[in-house]
N, C-alpha and C positions, 0 to 999 in steps of 0.2 A: 546766646549761647551756641557754642560750636559742637558738632556732633563728635562723640568720643572716636578717636581714632586708635584705640586699644582694641585688638583682636579678641581680647579676652571677655569682651562684653558682648559678642555675637551670640546667637540663640543656642547653637549647637555646643559650644563651648561651655555656656553656662549650664546647659542642661547636663552635660557630662559632669562638671563639678558638683551639680546639686543632686542629680539621680542617675548614677552611672550604671545602676542595675536596670533601670527602665530603658535607657538606651542600649545596654547590651541585649537585653530581651527583645527589643524592637528590631535590632539588626539580626538576631539570631531568627526570628519569625519571618523576617523579610527573605533571608537566605534560604530557609527551608521552603517556603512558599515558591520562591523561584526554582529552586532544585525539584520540587514535585511536580510544579507545573511544566518544566521542561521535559521531565520524564513521561508525563501524561500526554505530551504532545508527540514525543518519541514512540510511545506505545501506539498511539492513533495512527501516525504514518505507517508503522509496521502492519498494524492490522489492514490498513489499506492496501498495502504491498502484498499481503498474503492473499487478499480478496482477488486483486488483480492477476496474481499468479495462476489462479484456476480458470480464467476466461480464455477461450480460445481466440488468438490473434489470427490474422490474415497471412503472417509470414510463416507460420507453423505449417509443417508437412502432416500428411497422414501417418508416416513411419515415427515422427515426433510425438504426436499424440497417443500413438499406440503405445510406445516404449515407455514415455515420461508419465502418463496419466493411466496405465494399465487398463487401456480399452481394446478389445480385441479388434484388429486389423480391419476384420470383415464389417464389423459395425461402424466404423470410421468411414470405409469405402462406401458402405450402403447409403449412409447418410448423406454422402457427396454424390452419390448416384454415378459411380464410375465403377469401371472394371478393375480387377486387380491387374496391375502391371508393375515392374519394379520402377520404371519411369515415373509413373504418377504418384508413387509412394513417396518420392523425394521432390514433389512439386508443391510449392506452396499453395495453400488453401484458397487464398485470394486469387491466384491464376487459374486454379481449377474451376472456381466458381465462374470466372470471366469466360473461359472456354465452353462451359456449358450453359451460358448465357442465363446465368442466375446471379443474383445480387450477393456481395459478399455477405452482407448481413443476414440473408436466408440460410446460408451454408454454415456461418458461425452460429446462428441460432439453433440449427439442427444439432451441431456438434456439443454445443453448450448443454442442450437437453440430455444427450447422451452422457456427457461429463456428469451432469447433475444425478441421473439416475444410477449411474456407477457409484458415485459418493454416497447415495443413500443406501445402496445395497451393501456397502462395506461398513456402515455404522452398526 
């Protein structure tokens, strides 16, 4: 006996002929699962991005932090242990930390604490 060469005898086509509602239901369920799964992944990515945007980065300047995160400039300068000067307000935090012989993580941690305190006060 030879195998049938007729395409109508394959499983999917036979299922379509016998139970089209079942096949349509499965295709709909798979499409919806894919749609909602991709939406969930996008939402997780957006959540991660929002969390990251509230973290202080070494490229940020004291002026940037003060204006964008509504932190008084005096608090930012105090956390970095620097005097108020126009030049230092425009210097990245990573460079300020290096000049003061501090690690970047120490300076960033101090500023993140101020940022968290500021966020808690506004809630």
